[in-house]
C-alpha positions in Angstrom: 34.4 30.6 -48.9 31.7 29.5 -51.2 28.4 30.5 -49.5 25.0 29.6 -50.9 22.1 31.9 -49.7 18.4 31.3 -50.1 16.1 34.3 -49.6 18.9 36.5 -50.9 16.5 39.3 -52.0 14.5 39.4 -48.8 14.9 41.9 -45.9 17.8 40.1 -44.3 19.3 38.5 -47.4 19.6 41.7 -49.3 21.6 43.2 -46.5 23.7 40.1 -45.8 24.9 39.3 -49.3 26.8 42.6 -49.8 28.5 42.1 -46.4 29.6 38.6 -47.4 30.8 39.8 -50.8 32.6 42.6 -49.2 34.5 40.1 -47.0 35.7 38.3 -50.1 33.3 35.4 -50.1 32.0 33.7 -53.2 28.2 34.2 -52.7 25.8 32.1 -54.8 22.0 32.8 -54.5 19.6 29.9 -54.4 16.7 31.1 -56.5 13.2 29.9 -57.4 13.4 30.5 -61.1 15.2 29.3 -64.2 18.9 30.3 -64.1 20.3 31.9 -67.3 23.5 30.5 -68.8 26.5 31.9 -67.0 24.4 33.3 -64.2 26.0 32.9 -60.7 22.9 31.3 -59.0 21.5 27.9 -58.3 17.8 26.9 -59.0 15.5 25.1 -56.6 11.8 24.4 -56.4 10.7 23.4 -52.9 7.2 22.5 -54.0 8.5 20.0 -56.5 11.3 18.9 -54.2 13.9 19.9 -56.8 17.3 21.5 -56.1 20.6 21.8 -58.0 22.4 19.1 -56.1 25.5 19.2 -58.2 25.8 22.9 -57.7 25.8 22.5 -54.0 28.8 20.1 -54.0 31.8 21.7 -52.5 29.9 24.5 -50.8 31.4 25.7 -47.6 28.4 27.3 -46.0 24.6 27.4 -46.7 22.5 30.2 -45.3 18.8 29.4 -45.6 16.5 32.4 -45.1 13.6 31.8 -47.5 10.0 31.5 -46.3 6.5 32.9 -46.9 5.8 36.3 -45.4 3.6 35.8 -42.3 1.9 39.2 -42.8 -1.5 39.2 -44.5 -4.9 37.6 -43.9 -4.4 34.1 -42.7 -6.7 32.0 -44.9 -6.2 28.2 -44.7 -4.2 28.4 -47.9 -2.0 31.2 -46.5 -1.3 29.2 -43.3 -0.4 26.1 -45.5 2.1 28.3 -47.5 3.6 29.6 -44.3 4.2 26.1 -43.0 5.2 24.4 -46.2 7.6 27.1 -47.4 9.5 26.8 -44.1 9.3 23.1 -43.2 9.4 21.5 -46.7 12.0 23.9 -48.1 14.3 23.4 -45.1 13.9 19.6 -45.2 14.8 19.6 -48.9 17.9 21.6 -48.3 19.0 19.7 -45.2 18.4 16.3 -46.8 20.3 17.3 -49.9 23.3 18.7 -48.0 23.4 15.5 -45.9 23.7 13.4 -49.0 26.5 15.3 -50.7 29.9 13.9 -51.2 31.5 17.2 -50.3 29.2 18.6 -47.6 29.3 22.2 -46.2 30.6 22.6 -42.7 27.7 24.9 -41.6 24.0 25.3 -42.4 22.7 28.5 -40.9 18.9 27.9 -40.8 16.3 30.6 -40.2 13.7 30.1 -37.5 11.7 32.5 -35.4 10.8 33.5 -31.9 7.3 32.4 -32.7 8.7 29.1 -31.3 7.9 30.3 -27.8 4.2 31.1 -28.4 2.4 33.8 -26.5 4.2 34.0 -23.1 2.9 37.3 -21.7 5.6 39.0 -19.6 7.6 35.8 -19.0 11.3 36.1 -20.1 12.3 33.3 -22.4 15.6 32.1 -23.7 16.9 29.3 -25.9 16.2 26.6 -23.3 12.5 27.6 -22.8 9.8 25.2 -23.9 7.9 25.8 -27.1 4.4 27.3 -27.3 1.3 25.6 -28.5 -0.1 28.0 -31.2 0.2 27.7 -35.0 3.5 29.6 -35.3 5.0 27.7 -32.4 4.2 24.4 -34.1 5.6 25.7 -37.4 8.8 26.8 -35.8 9.3 23.5 -34.0 8.8 21.6 -37.2 11.0 24.1 -39.1 13.9 23.4 -36.8 13.3 19.7 -36.7 13.6 19.7 -40.5 17.4 20.3 -40.2 17.8 16.9 -38.4 19.4 15.1 -41.4 22.2 17.8 -41.7 22.8 17.5 -37.9 23.2 13.7 -38.2 25.5 14.1 -41.1 27.9 16.2 -39.0 27.0 19.6 -40.4 26.9 22.4 -37.7 23.3 23.8 -37.7 22.6 27.0 -35.8 18.8 27.6 -35.8 18.5 31.4 -35.9 15.3 32.4 -34.1 14.8 35.8 -35.5 12.8 38.4 -33.6 11.1 41.4 -35.3 13.7 42.8 -37.6 13.6 46.6 -37.8 14.3 48.4 -41.1 12.6 51.4 -42.7 12.8 49.7 -46.1 10.7 46.5 -45.4 9.1 44.4 -42.7 7.1 45.5 -39.7 8.6 48.9 -39.1 8.1 49.9 -42.8 4.5 49.0 -42.5 4.0 51.1 -39.4 5.8 54.2 -40.6 3.1 55.8 -42.8 0.5 55.9 -40.0 3.0 57.1 -37.4 4.5 59.8 -39.6 1.1 61.5 -39.8 0.3 61.1 -36.1 -2.1 58.2 -36.5 0.1 55.5 -35.0 -0.3 53.8 -31.7 -0.3 50.5 -29.8 -2.0 47.4 -31.1 -4.7 45.8 -29.0 -4.0 46.0 -25.3 -0.4 47.2 -26.0 0.8 45.0 -23.2 2.2 42.3 -25.4 6.0 42.2 -25.6 7.8 42.9 -28.9 11.3 41.4 -29.2 12.9 43.6 -31.8 16.4 43.9 -33.3 17.9 46.4 -35.7 18.8 45.0 -39.2 22.5 46.0 -38.7 22.7 43.9 -35.6 21.0 41.0 -37.4 23.7 40.9 -40.0 26.5 41.2 -37.4 24.9 38.4 -35.4 24.7 36.1 -38.4 28.4 36.7 -39.1 29.2 36.1 -35.4 27.4 32.8 -35.4 29.0 31.8 -38.6 32.5 32.4 -37.1 31.8 30.6 -33.8 32.2 26.9 -34.2 30.7 26.3 -30.8 27.3 27.8 -31.7 24.8 25.2 -32.9 21.1 24.6 -32.2 18.8 27.5 -31.3 20.2 31.0 -31.1 17.9 33.9 -30.4 18.5 36.8 -32.8 16.9 39.6 -30.7 18.1 42.8 -28.9 18.6 42.3 -25.2 15.9 44.9 -24.3 12.5 43.8 -25.5 9.7 46.3 -24.9 5.9 46.2 -24.8 4.0 47.2 -27.9 2.8 50.3 -26.0 6.4 51.2 -25.2 7.4 50.6 -28.8 4.7 52.9 -30.1 5.6 55.6 -27.7 9.3 55.5 -28.6 8.6 55.5 -32.3 6.3 58.5 -31.9 9.0 60.3 -29.9 11.7 59.6 -32.5 9.3 60.9 -35.3 8.1 63.8 -33.2 4.5 62.7 -33.5 1.8 61.5 -31.1 1.3 57.8 -30.9 -2.0 57.3 -29.1 -4.4 55.9 -31.7 -4.9 52.4 -30.5 -5.7 49.7 -33.1 -8.6 47.8 -31.6 -8.8 44.0 -31.6 -11.9 43.9 -33.8 -10.1 46.0 -36.5 -7.3 43.5 -36.5 -9.7 40.6 -36.9 -11.3 42.3 -39.9 -8.0 43.0 -41.5 -6.1 39.8 -40.7 -8.6 37.2 -39.7 -8.9 35.6 -36.3 -5.5 33.8 -36.5 -3.6 36.7 -37.9 -5.1 39.1 -35.3 -4.1 36.7 -32.5 -0.5 36.7 -33.8 -0.4 40.5 -33.8 -1.8 40.6 -30.2 0.5 37.9 -28.9 4.1 38.5 -27.8 7.3 37.1 -26.5 9.8 38.6 -24.2 12.9 36.9 -25.7 16.4 37.3 -24.4 19.5 36.6 -26.7 21.3 34.6 -24.0 23.5 32.5 -26.2 24.6 35.5 -28.3 25.6 37.4 -25.1 27.3 34.4 -23.5 29.4 33.9 -26.7 30.6 37.5 -26.5 28.5 39.2 -29.1 28.1 43.0 -28.7 25.1 44.8 -29.9 25.5 48.2 -31.7 21.9 49.1 -30.9 20.8 47.6 -27.6 18.1 50.1 -26.8 15.0 50.8 -28.9 15.4 54.5 -29.1 19.0 54.3 -30.3 18.1 51.8 -32.9 15.1 53.8 -34.2 17.2 57.0 -34.3 19.8 55.2 -36.3 17.4 53.6 -38.7 15.4 56.7 -39.3 18.3 59.1 -39.1 16.6 61.3 -36.5 19.0 63.6 -34.5 19.0 63.1 -30.7 17.5 66.6 -30.2 14.5 66.0 -32.4 11.2 65.8 -30.6 
């Protein structure tokens, strides 16, 4: 199949593309730069509303993963970039695909569990109501931006990603330096839930959703065993053989990330991957300790 992928150099995309190529697919990155003659890539510019429409004709599948990183200090400009990169970029792709003569059969569109907002210890699944904070509104509009493809008969699974664990990039990579020297610990109260998933299972889940013609709409991409932030810190410390008791206080988060960014880090969702499980998906790493030991290559006996 010809598969176009945006965000192909990101945490998920850089692991997904080799798997797709290894399966024999013709993978074409969608890139935000000028494409050199003969290069196997398609250009797009979400801010300008420009995309290589002709290059998308005849594509079998589009996997849209691109979006502004949510980490960092949330200035008004940062929040606008977070929203626009997701909503406007997704709408541009969706509208373009809907208007093609030879449309793809599937648009796999990234979303996030931020859709549910801060829910405390409440377990939520795909049918749960959205939250009311900034990220929840972004996720709601992000998913709504795929409406034109839905109406055009394209199958659109909205992949609500949890916290993807990889030692190379993302949240875990940012935590590791402090935890490795014994200065890691819970964030804020530590009671907020963290719905995690190992990168290996993310890729397997994407391939599973791609293969299942009955999966459309929201699909939670999270492990079935979410943990509290305190439990996460304790388990990571155990795997690394280091103490994990240095709490990051709320005021420090506000200083580093601003009020909105700090609120995000202290909020949580206890998200269950109901539709994945119901459709027969099997996780390789369904417990946090097993996932961390795999990702960090720590033998079971290490303490």
